[in-house]
N, C-alpha and C positions, 0 to 999 in steps of 0.2 A: 582144136582140142588137143590137150596135152595128156599123154597116157604113159604112166610109169609101167615098167615090166618087171615082174619078179624074176630074180636070178639067184642061183645058189653059188656061194663061194666055193671054188675048187682049191685055189692056193693064192697066197698073196704075201706082200712084203710090208704091209702097213699103209703104204701110199697107194699102191695099185693092187688089184686082185684079178685073177682070171676067174670069171664066173660063167656058169652054164645055164642056159634057158632051154626051152623046148626045141628051138631051131638051130642054135649055134653057141659057140663059146665067144666071150667078149671080154676085153680088157676094160676094167671099171676103176675109176678114180674113187678111192675110199676116204678121202680127207674129211668129208662131212660126218660120216658115221664112225670113223676110226677103223683100226685093224679088226677084222673079224675072223674067227676060226673057220676052217673048212666045214662045209655043211650048213652054214648060216645063210638064211634067205635075206636078200636086200631088195628094195624097190629101186630100180635104176631108171634114170631118165637123162638123155643126152650124154651118155657115157660116164655118169657119176651116180654112185649109190646115194640116195636121198634119205632113206631110213631103213632100219632093220625090221624085218617082218617075222612073225611067228610062222611056223609051217602051215598052220590053219589059214592065216591071212594070205599067205602066198598061194596056196592051192585054191582058195575061194576067188582070189583075184584072177588067177589063170582061168578058172571056170567062167568068170564074168567076161574076160576077154574072148573066150570061145563063144559065149553067147552073143557078144557084139558081132563077131564074125558071121554067126548064123543069121543074125538079124539083117546084116548087110547082104547076105546071099539068100534071103527068104525063099523057102520052097515048101512043098506039101509036107505037112508034119512038123514044120519048124517050131510051132508053139510048144509041142511036147518036148522037143529036143532042148529048147531054151529053158523050159521049166525044170528039166532034169539037171541042168547046170546050176540051178539055184535051189538045190535040195534042202539046204540049211534053212530056207524060208518057208518050206512047205507046211510045217506044223504050227505056224502062228500067223495071226493077222497083223498087218502093219499097224503100228501105234503112232498116234500123234505125239509130238513133244509135249511135255507137261504144260508149258506156257500157252499152248494152243487148245488145250482141252477145256470144254465149257463146264464140266462137273469136276472141279478140283477138290 
């Protein structure tokens, strides 16, 4: 499984940037997404920024990664902890894509 990690740009020169995540700082290749100003979130994978993220996307992705960690360490109360990390989904039911709905 391949998982990109949201990182925030601290400083850069257009080709490389120092980015910060929850656990550490990392030097990231910026050639795919181009130079980004400090504070910009990027999705990094294998040392390269793959795309620019909004802050909302970055925080939701970090929450999803936390939920994955909880699922891998399942313990009493894990369901509630995981549900709390997907709070943006709590107020709506999942919807089928239009092409899979029988009543179009």
